[in-house]
C-alpha positions as CSV (number, residue, x, y, z in Angstrom):
1,M,-15.6,141.8,128.1
2,V,-12.9,141.9,125.6
3,E,-13.0,139.5,122.6
4,E,-10.2,137.3,122.4
5,Q,-8.0,138.2,119.0
6,V,-7.5,134.7,117.0
7,Q,-3.7,134.6,116.1
8,Q,-3.8,134.5,112.6
9,R,-1.3,132.7,110.0
10,C,-0.3,133.2,106.3
11,G,1.7,132.3,103.8
12,Y,2.7,131.5,100.1
13,V,2.7,128.0,98.8
14,A,4.3,127.6,95.3
15,I,3.1,124.6,93.4
16,V,5.7,123.5,91.1
17,G,6.9,120.8,88.7
18,R,7.4,119.9,84.9
19,P,4.5,120.3,82.5
20,N,1.6,118.5,82.6
21,V,1.8,116.6,86.3
22,G,-1.9,118.0,87.2
23,K,-0.6,121.5,89.0
24,S,-3.8,123.3,88.2
25,T,-6.0,120.2,88.6
26,L,-4.4,120.2,92.2
27,L,-4.8,124.0,93.1
28,N,-8.4,124.0,91.8
29,H,-9.6,120.8,94.3
30,M,-7.6,122.4,97.1
31,L,-9.7,125.7,96.6
32,G,-12.7,123.7,96.1
33,L,-13.6,125.6,92.9
34,K,-12.0,126.0,89.2
35,L,-9.6,129.2,89.1
36,S,-6.7,127.8,86.6
37,I,-7.4,126.2,83.4
38,T,-6.3,122.7,83.1
39,S,-6.4,120.4,79.7
40,R,-4.4,117.1,79.1
41,K,-1.9,118.9,77.1
42,P,1.3,120.5,78.4
43,Q,2.2,124.1,79.1
44,T,-1.5,124.7,79.4
45,T,-0.7,127.4,82.2
46,R,1.4,130.1,81.0
47,H,1.0,132.7,84.3
48,N,1.7,132.3,87.7
49,V,-1.9,132.6,89.1
50,L,-2.6,133.1,93.3
51,G,-5.4,131.1,94.6
52,I,-6.2,132.3,98.2
53,K,-7.9,129.6,100.5
54,T,-8.6,131.4,104.0
55,S,-9.9,129.7,107.3
56,D,-10.9,130.9,110.5
57,D,-7.0,131.4,111.6
58,C,-5.0,130.6,108.2
59,Q,-4.6,131.7,104.9
60,L,-3.1,130.1,102.4
61,I,-2.1,131.6,99.3
62,F,-0.9,128.9,96.4
63,V,0.8,130.2,93.4
64,D,0.0,127.9,90.4
65,T,2.9,128.1,87.9
66,P,4.0,127.1,84.4
67,G,5.6,123.7,83.8
68,I,9.3,124.0,84.0
69,H,10.5,122.9,80.7
70,S,14.1,123.1,78.5
71,D,13.0,122.0,75.5
72,Q,12.0,124.8,73.5
73,D,13.2,128.3,73.4
74,K,10.9,130.9,71.9
75,A,10.2,133.9,74.0
76,I,7.0,132.7,75.6
77,N,8.8,129.4,76.9
78,R,11.5,131.6,78.5
79,Y,8.5,133.8,80.0
80,M,6.9,130.7,81.5
81,N,10.0,129.4,82.9
82,K,11.0,132.8,84.4
83,A,7.7,133.1,85.8
84,A,7.8,129.5,87.5
85,Q,11.6,130.2,88.8
86,S,10.4,133.4,90.3
87,A,7.5,131.7,92.4
88,I,10.4,129.6,94.2
89,R,11.8,132.4,95.6
90,D,10.4,134.0,98.9
91,V,7.8,131.1,99.4
92,D,7.1,129.5,102.8
93,I,6.6,126.4,101.5
94,I,7.1,124.4,97.6
95,V,4.8,121.7,96.7
96,F,6.6,119.4,94.1
97,V,4.1,117.6,91.9
98,V,5.4,114.7,90.2
99,D,3.2,112.1,88.1
100,R,2.6,108.7,89.7
101,L,5.9,106.3,89.5
102,S,7.4,108.3,86.8
103,W,10.7,110.4,87.4
104,T,12.2,111.7,84.2
105,D,14.8,114.1,83.1
106,A,12.6,117.0,83.3
107,D,11.6,116.2,87.0
108,K,15.1,115.6,87.7
109,E,15.5,119.5,86.0
110,V,13.1,120.5,88.4
111,A,14.5,119.2,91.5
112,E,18.0,120.9,90.9
113,K,16.1,124.1,90.6
114,L,14.5,123.8,93.8
115,S,17.8,122.6,95.6
116,A,18.9,126.0,95.9
117,S,15.8,127.3,97.9
118,D,15.7,127.1,101.7
119,S,12.1,126.7,101.6
120,P,10.3,123.5,103.3
121,L,9.7,121.1,100.5
122,I,6.7,118.9,100.0
123,V,6.7,116.3,97.0
124,A,2.9,115.4,96.0
125,I,3.0,112.3,94.0
126,N,-0.2,113.0,92.0
127,K,-2.6,110.6,90.1
128,I,-2.3,107.7,92.6
129,D,-5.8,106.4,91.4
130,R,-4.3,105.5,88.0
131,I,-1.5,103.7,89.6
132,E,-2.4,99.5,88.4
133,D,0.0,98.1,91.1
134,R,-0.3,99.8,94.3
135,A,2.9,97.7,95.8
136,E,5.0,99.9,93.6
137,L,4.3,103.0,95.2
138,L,6.4,102.4,98.4
139,P,9.7,101.6,96.6
140,H,9.0,104.7,94.6
141,I,8.5,106.9,97.8
142,E,11.7,105.7,99.3
143,Y,13.4,106.4,96.2
144,L,12.0,109.9,96.2
145,Q,13.2,110.3,99.7
146,Q,17.0,109.3,99.3
147,L,16.9,111.9,96.1
148,M,15.3,114.5,98.5
149,P,16.2,113.4,101.9
150,K,14.6,116.9,103.7
151,A,11.1,116.5,101.8
152,E,8.0,115.6,103.1
153,I,6.2,113.1,100.4
154,V,2.4,112.9,100.3
155,P,0.4,110.4,97.8
156,V,-2.3,112.4,96.2
157,S,-5.1,112.1,93.4
158,A,-5.8,115.5,93.1
159,L,-8.9,114.5,90.5
160,Q,-10.3,112.0,93.0
161,K,-9.5,114.3,96.1
162,K,-7.5,111.8,97.8
163,N,-5.3,113.1,100.5
164,L,-5.9,116.6,99.9
165,D,-6.9,117.1,103.3
166,L,-3.5,115.3,104.8
167,L,-1.6,117.5,102.2
168,E,-3.2,120.9,103.3
169,E,-2.3,119.6,107.0
170,Q,1.3,119.3,106.0
171,I,1.7,122.7,104.2
172,S,-0.2,124.4,107.1
173,R,2.4,122.9,109.6
174,H,5.0,125.5,107.8
175,I,2.8,128.7,107.4
176,P,4.1,131.0,110.1
177,D,2.3,133.9,112.0
178,N,1.4,136.5,109.9
179,V,-1.8,138.9,109.5
180,F,-4.0,137.9,106.5
181,L,-2.6,139.6,103.4
182,F,-5.8,139.4,101.5
183,P,-9.4,140.0,102.5
184,E,-11.0,136.6,103.3
185,D,-13.6,136.5,100.7
186,Q,-11.2,137.1,98.0
187,I,-9.7,133.9,95.9
188,T,-7.4,135.3,93.6
189,D,-4.9,138.2,92.9
190,R,-6.3,138.0,88.6
191,S,-8.9,140.0,87.3
192,E,-12.2,138.9,85.8
193,R,-10.7,140.2,82.5
194,F,-8.1,137.4,82.7
195,L,-10.1,134.8,84.0
196,A,-12.5,135.2,81.0
197,A,-9.5,135.1,78.7
198,E,-8.2,131.8,80.2
199,L,-11.2,130.5,79.9
200,V,-11.5,130.9,76.5
201,R,-8.3,129.4,76.0
202,E,-9.0,126.2,77.8
203,K,-11.4,125.5,75.5
204,I,-9.4,125.9,72.6
205,T,-6.9,123.7,73.8
206,R,-9.3,121.0,75.0
207,Q,-10.8,121.1,71.7
208,L,-8.3,121.4,69.5
209,G,-5.4,120.4,71.1
210,A,-3.9,117.6,69.0
211,E,-4.6,120.1,65.6
212,L,-3.5,123.3,66.8
213,P,0.0,124.4,68.5
214,Y,0.3,126.5,71.5
215,Q,0.9,129.6,69.6
216,I,-2.7,130.8,70.3
217,T,-3.6,133.7,72.9
218,V,-6.5,135.4,73.9
219,E,-7.0,139.4,74.5
220,I,-9.9,140.6,76.1
221,E,-11.1,143.5,74.3
222,A,-14.4,144.7,76.0
223,F,-15.5,143.7,79.5
224,E,-18.6,145.8,80.8
225,M,-21.8,145.1,82.9
226,K,-25.0,145.8,81.3
227,G,-27.8,145.3,83.7
228,H,-27.5,141.6,84.6
229,I,-25.4,140.6,81.9
230,R,-21.8,140.7,81.5
231,H,-20.7,141.4,77.8
232,I,-17.4,140.4,77.0
233,N,-15.5,140.5,73.6
234,A,-12.3,138.2,73.3
235,L,-9.9,138.2,70.6
236,I,-8.1,135.0,69.8
237,L,-4.6,135.4,68.2
238,V,-2.9,133.0,66.2
239,E,0.1,133.1,64.2
240,R,-1.1,131.7,60.7
241,E,-3.9,131.7,58.7
242,G,-4.3,127.8,58.7
243,Q,-4.7,128.3,62.4
244,K,-7.2,130.6,62.2
245,K,-9.4,128.5,59.9
246,I,-9.1,125.5,62.2
247,I,-10.4,127.6,64.9
248,I,-13.1,128.8,63.2
249,G,-14.2,125.5,61.7
250,E,-16.5,124.8,58.9
251,K,-19.5,127.3,58.9
252,G,-17.9,128.8,62.2
253,K,-19.1,125.8,63.7
254,R,-15.8,125.2,65.9
255,L,-15.9,128.7,67.0
256,K,-19.3,128.7,68.1
257,S,-18.5,125.5,70.2
258,I,-15.9,127.1,72.0
259,G,-17.6,130.1,72.8
260,Q,-20.8,128.3,74.2
261,A,-18.2,126.1,76.4
262,A,-16.6,129.1,77.6
263,R,-19.7,131.1,78.5
264,I,-20.6,128.3,80.5
265,D,-17.8,128.3,82.5
266,M,-17.8,132.1,83.0
267,E,-21.4,132.2,84.1
268,R,-20.3,129.5,86.8
269,L,-17.3,131.4,87.9
270,F,-18.7,135.0,88.0
271,G,-22.6,134.3,89.2
272,S,-24.1,136.0,86.0
273,K,-25.4,135.5,82.8
274,V,-22.6,136.4,80.0
275,M,-23.2,137.5,76.3
276,L,-19.5,136.5,74.9
277,T,-18.8,137.4,71.5
278,L,-15.3,135.8,69.9
279,W,-12.9,136.9,67.1
280,V,-9.9,135.2,65.5
281,K,-7.0,137.4,64.2
282,V,-3.6,136.5,62.6
283,R,-0.8,138.4,64.3
284,S,2.6,136.3,62.9
285,G,5.3,135.6,64.9
286,W,3.6,137.0,68.5
287,S,4.7,134.0,70.4
288,D,8.5,134.9,70.0
289,D,8.5,138.6,70.1
290,E,9.1,139.8,73.7
291,R,7.4,143.3,73.0
292,A,4.3,141.6,71.6
293,L,4.2,139.5,75.0
294,R,4.1,142.3,77.1
295,S,1.5,144.1,75.3
296,L,-0.3,140.8,75.6
297,G,0.0,140.6,79.6
298,Y,2.8,138.4,79.6
299,Q,4.6,140.6,82.1
300,D,4.6,139.1,85.8
């Protein structure tokens, strides 16, 4: 007896929007695990990160993108915009995330960039759990529908997991028949080294976001398995001596706190014990030096 082969569907889903609307939180909860780093600070996401969700007959390849913005012109900001805009091309569907009832000039700028795409568009109105007067939601949906007549609009709360099933259902309707592009158990295209570096950067951003500018990055210098323990050495790069002192903190307390928080998340993600060692080093001007950025992995 010949087994009936399941017809497979597979496609790319770009998650786009201005900074700090909850794109990475949405990806994490759609996947059911923490893949992209998050914080309340804009521009936390710097790279396109693939998150892969595979069911019996459908593989959704989500592309989490940096927030599209125009208010800064350093090399790293140009890189982030280029990464986000590259994700818009050649995807099967775009999810445009907006924040509650707001519609800013930055949202308008993203919408203008999306207007050139032929891909189907879903507007996900995020953080609806934080809308005080729900009566205001319907007029806002109607307003967005007028601005983007071809878009489907789905109100969601990524953090509270509200309407995510509906969003996934709407996305799946646009996924073409195609063989799976990744193994069924693969969840991302990124390496464990990359994920480890991002987790360290997340903890710095969360613990020092108000004190520290965005001129920090993390480079993994060693990543090896010894027995059942992952030994990870991470170098935190800053641009000024004062930033180095802030990260280290009094008697090294802040650096220790960052390391402890990152290690806990790494052990949860990698499923093994982690021995994490952190250093901090000053490298002036790295965030506005394209050659330095390439050497640090900013080359999507």
